[in-house]
C-alpha positions as CSV (number, residue, x, y, z in Angstrom):
1,M,-23.1,3.8,18.5
2,S,-19.9,4.7,20.2
3,T,-16.7,5.3,18.3
4,P,-13.0,4.9,19.3
5,Q,-12.1,7.7,21.7
6,A,-8.3,8.0,21.7
7,R,-6.4,7.3,18.5
8,V,-4.4,4.1,19.0
9,Q,-1.3,3.7,16.9
10,P,-1.2,0.3,15.3
11,E,1.5,-2.3,15.8
12,T,3.5,-2.5,12.5
13,Y,5.0,-5.7,11.1
14,Y,7.3,-5.5,8.1
15,L,7.5,-9.0,6.5
16,Q,10.3,-10.4,4.3
17,K,9.7,-12.1,0.9
18,G,9.7,-15.9,1.0
19,T,10.1,-18.6,-1.6
20,F,6.4,-18.9,-2.2
21,V,5.1,-15.8,-0.4
22,P,5.8,-12.3,-1.9
23,N,4.6,-10.4,1.2
24,N,4.7,-6.6,0.7
25,R,6.7,-3.5,1.5
26,L,3.6,-2.2,3.3
27,P,3.5,-3.4,6.9
28,A,0.7,-5.5,8.3
29,L,-1.1,-3.5,11.0
30,V,-2.7,-4.5,14.3
31,Y,-4.9,-2.1,16.2
32,R,-5.6,-3.2,19.8
33,G,-9.1,-2.8,21.3
34,V,-10.4,-0.2,18.8
35,L,-13.8,-1.6,17.8
36,P,-16.8,0.3,19.2
37,R,-18.3,-1.0,22.5
38,P,-20.5,-2.7,23.0
39,L,-18.9,-4.9,20.4
40,S,-21.4,-6.0,17.7
41,R,-21.5,-7.0,14.0
42,E,-23.5,-3.9,13.3
43,S,-21.2,-1.4,15.0
44,T,-18.1,-3.0,13.4
45,K,-19.7,-2.9,9.9
46,A,-20.8,0.7,10.4
47,L,-17.3,1.8,11.6
48,C,-15.5,0.2,8.6
49,E,-18.1,1.2,6.0
50,R,-18.1,4.8,7.2
51,N,-14.4,4.7,6.5
52,H,-14.8,3.3,3.0
53,W,-14.0,-0.3,3.7
54,E,-16.8,-2.7,3.0
55,R,-17.9,-6.0,4.7
56,R,-17.6,-9.0,2.4
57,G,-17.9,-11.8,4.8
58,E,-17.6,-13.3,8.3
59,W,-15.4,-16.3,9.2
60,G,-13.8,-18.2,11.9
61,A,-10.3,-19.7,11.9
62,I,-8.8,-20.3,8.5
63,W,-6.0,-22.8,8.9
64,E,-4.4,-22.8,5.4
65,A,-1.8,-20.2,4.6
66,H,-2.9,-18.0,1.8
67,F,-2.6,-14.5,0.5
68,H,-4.5,-12.2,-1.8
69,P,-2.4,-10.6,-4.6
70,N,-5.2,-8.3,-5.8
71,T,-6.5,-6.7,-2.6
72,H,-5.8,-5.7,1.0
73,E,-7.8,-7.4,3.7
74,C,-8.9,-6.2,7.2
75,Y,-10.2,-8.3,10.1
76,G,-12.5,-6.8,12.6
77,V,-12.3,-9.4,15.4
78,L,-15.8,-9.9,16.7
79,Q,-15.3,-12.6,19.3
80,G,-12.8,-15.1,20.7
81,Q,-9.1,-15.1,20.2
82,S,-6.6,-16.4,17.7
83,I,-2.9,-16.5,17.1
84,L,-2.5,-15.4,13.5
85,V,0.7,-16.2,11.5
86,L,1.5,-13.4,9.1
87,G,4.0,-13.5,6.3
88,R,5.1,-17.2,6.7
89,E,5.4,-19.9,4.1
90,R,2.8,-22.6,4.2
91,H,4.7,-25.5,5.7
92,A,4.7,-26.3,9.4
93,E,8.5,-26.2,9.5
94,S,8.7,-22.8,7.9
95,T,10.1,-19.9,9.9
96,G,9.8,-16.2,9.3
97,G,6.8,-14.0,9.5
98,V,5.3,-13.1,12.8
99,E,2.8,-14.7,15.2
100,V,0.3,-12.2,16.5
101,D,-2.3,-12.9,19.3
102,V,-5.6,-11.1,18.4
103,R,-8.8,-11.0,20.4
104,A,-12.3,-9.5,20.3
105,G,-12.1,-5.7,19.6
106,D,-8.8,-5.8,17.6
107,V,-8.5,-4.9,14.0
108,V,-5.8,-6.5,11.7
109,V,-4.9,-5.2,8.3
110,V,-3.2,-7.6,5.9
111,P,-1.7,-5.9,2.8
112,A,-2.0,-7.6,-0.6
113,G,0.6,-10.4,-0.9
114,V,1.0,-11.1,2.8
115,S,0.3,-14.7,3.8
116,H,-2.0,-15.2,6.7
117,R,-3.7,-18.0,8.6
118,S,-4.7,-19.0,12.1
119,L,-2.2,-21.1,14.1
120,S,-4.6,-21.6,17.0
121,A,-8.0,-20.2,17.9
122,T,-10.8,-20.5,20.5
123,D,-13.9,-22.2,19.4
124,D,-15.8,-19.0,19.3
125,Y,-13.3,-17.0,17.2
126,R,-15.1,-14.9,14.6
127,Y,-14.0,-12.0,12.5
128,M,-15.6,-9.7,9.9
129,G,-13.6,-9.4,6.6
130,V,-13.6,-5.9,5.2
131,Y,-11.9,-4.6,2.1
132,P,-11.3,-1.2,0.5
133,E,-14.3,-0.2,-1.5
134,Q,-12.3,0.2,-4.8
135,C,-10.7,-3.3,-4.6
136,P,-12.0,-6.3,-6.5
137,R,-13.2,-9.5,-4.9
138,W,-10.2,-11.3,-3.4
139,R,-8.2,-13.9,-5.3
140,N,-6.5,-16.6,-3.2
141,D,-3.0,-18.0,-3.6
142,F,-2.2,-20.9,-1.3
143,C,1.6,-20.3,-1.1
144,K,2.4,-23.4,-3.3
145,G,4.4,-21.6,-6.0
146,T,1.8,-22.2,-8.7
147,E,2.1,-18.6,-10.0
148,A,5.3,-16.9,-11.0
149,M,6.6,-14.6,-8.3
150,D,7.3,-11.8,-10.7
151,K,3.7,-11.8,-11.9
152,L,2.4,-11.9,-8.3
153,E,4.6,-9.0,-7.4
154,E,3.4,-7.0,-10.4
155,D,-0.2,-7.6,-9.3
156,I,0.5,-6.6,-5.8
157,R,2.2,-3.3,-6.9
158,K,-1.0,-2.4,-8.7
159,V,-3.2,-2.6,-5.6
160,I,-3.7,1.0,-4.5
161,I,-3.2,2.4,-1.1
162,P,-6.6,3.4,0.2
163,D,-7.2,7.1,1.2
164,H,-9.1,5.9,4.3
165,D,-7.9,3.9,7.4
166,P,-10.6,1.3,8.3
167,V,-10.7,2.5,11.9
168,Y,-9.8,6.2,11.7
169,G,-10.9,7.3,8.2
170,L,-9.3,9.8,5.9
171,D,-5.5,10.0,6.3
172,G,-5.5,7.7,9.4
173,P,-2.4,5.8,10.5
174,L,-2.7,3.1,7.7
175,V,-2.6,5.8,5.0
176,V,0.3,7.6,6.5
177,L,2.3,4.4,7.3
178,W,1.6,2.8,3.9
179,R,2.4,5.9,1.9
180,E,5.7,6.2,3.7
181,A,6.5,2.5,3.1
182,S,5.5,2.7,-0.5
183,R,8.4,5.2,-1.1
184,G,10.8,2.4,0.1
185,S,12.6,0.1,-2.3
186,K,11.1,-3.3,-1.2
187,L,8.9,-5.2,-3.6
């Protein structure tokens, strides 16, 4: 199995709190073209699990905006392409957040509390969902304001920053960027 050769710095997206979306002081991250080639489920799973992130499912486009207040989530994009919306409220007329075009070979890390969904996707779009080993099974909130924001923010603050980056392992870019961001005053 091949591994990424040169270390790629991820794109970082700092997302503002919304009315029904807490988002997080930790940035969402997008690593371009970092999955091992030839691209396969097995090599993607092996890479992430070697770095202490575990596979917990595989999906296609998810159209409904949601977030997980109790865990971070990582997408290893296995095939196809999607435009993801990160950090935006659930309504079509909502603004804010960011639209990110992802494709096979990319890795996306969504911090706890950051809303996400597909805005568009090719028919063959598939990703593997991986999560830090120490995090519980995800809990979904569908950005409808059914839970108190202060309680959600408290839950999000309790989610630990992993010691391992899902792509580069111990003290990789995620760890460095998130520890730095955690010292900030947001959320």
